[in-house]
N, C-alpha and C positions, 0 to 999 in steps of 0.2 A: 504493500499500499504507500509505502513510505517514497519507494523508487517512482511509482506513478505522479505523486505529488511534486517531486522534483522535477520529473520529466516536463509537466505542465508548467511549473513555473520557469523551467529553462526555454520553452517554447514560446510563452508570453514575453519573457524579458528581451529574447531575440527579435520577436516582432516589434517590441518597442524601440530596440536598438536599430532596427533596419528604417522603421519610420521615422525617426530622429536624423540618421544619416541621409536619407532622402531629402528630407526638410533643409538640412544643413547644406546638401548639395545643389538644392534648388535656390539658395539664397545669393543668386550673383550680385556682384557691384555692392556688395554688403559694406563696402570701405568708403563708399561715395558720400559725402558730404551733404546731407539732405538738411540742414537750417535753411535753404532758401526753397524748399518745396512747401506746398500746402499740406495741409494735415488732411488725412483720409487715407482710405485703403489703396495700396497699390495695384496697379493694374493686373499682376499676376494673381493676388488673391481674390481680386472681383470676378476674374475670369474661371477661377477656380470654384468659388462659389455658386455660381450661376451655370457650372456644367451639370447637365442632366444624367450624364454617365456616373459622377460622383454620387449624386443624390440616389439614384438607382442602385448603384452597387453597395452603399451604405445601408438602403433599406433592406436588401437582400440579405446583406451579411446579418443584420439585426434580426431580421426573421429567422434566418437559420439558427444562429445562437440560441433564440427562446423556444424554436421548436425542439431542438436539441436538448435543451434544460427541460422541457415538459416531458419529453421522452423517458430521459434519465430519472425524472421525478416519479413518475408513473409506474416505472419499471419495479417490479417488487423484488428482483434480484439483485439490484444495485445495491452497493453497500450503505448503510445508514449515514457515513459521514459524507459521502458524495451527493446523496439525497437531500441531506442537510444544507450543503452548499448550493444546491440549485435552488431551494427555497429563498436565499439570499439574493441569487441571481435574479431569479422571477420577482421578488419583492422590490429589489432594486431598480429592475426596467419598470415596473408599475409605477413605483413613487416617481421615478424621474419623468414619465410621461404625465403623470398627474401634474407634477411641478412646471414641467415646460409649457403645458395646456394651460395651466392658470397665469403663467407668466405672460405668456403670448397674448392670452385674452385680457388681461388686464392692460397690457401695454397698447394693444390693438383699439380697446375700448377708449383708453384716455387719448389717444391720436385722432379718433374719430371724433371726439368732443372738442378737439381744436388745440389740446395741449402740444407743447414742443416735444422733439423726441427725447430731451434730456428729463424733462419735467415727468414723461409717460414712465421712462426707464426707472425713474426714482419712486413713483408710486407703485410700480410692480415689485421693486425691490423692498419697500415699505410694508406692503400688505403680505408679502411671503414671509417676511420676518416676523411680522405679527402672528401669522398662521404657525409658525415653527414656535414662537414663544407660547402660544396659546397651547399647542400640543404638549410641550415641556410642562406647563402647569397642570393640565389635564392627567397627565401621567404622573406626575407628582402628587397630586390630589387623591386620585383613586387608588395609587399604591399597586397598581400592577404593572 
């Protein structure tokens, strides 16, 4: 069992290392003086974020990871430690989706009402912070 955990850890760290290396190799002209440039996203970042291929592949990766987690979770032959880890993966994905949905919904609602982008982002952060504090208070009050 310990060997499997070490193997998965090695694969994940290798993937992170490769992602960092690719990100650093794409950082052309990083020594350029940017003090005279306007503030804002660079052209390559804008092009990357607007790429449909990136969004589709990210979504498919998320779907496959969650589907695999569900399959492992419902498999009665899977070890209890791995099934417990899948609970955290699924709960983390669900809470992340809920948090992103709330954050974007608050931001979009504030923008629709005519607030500037910074004001809408601040409102979104405040409300999510208050919800987090409320969850902590409820947890401490109920004691479970």
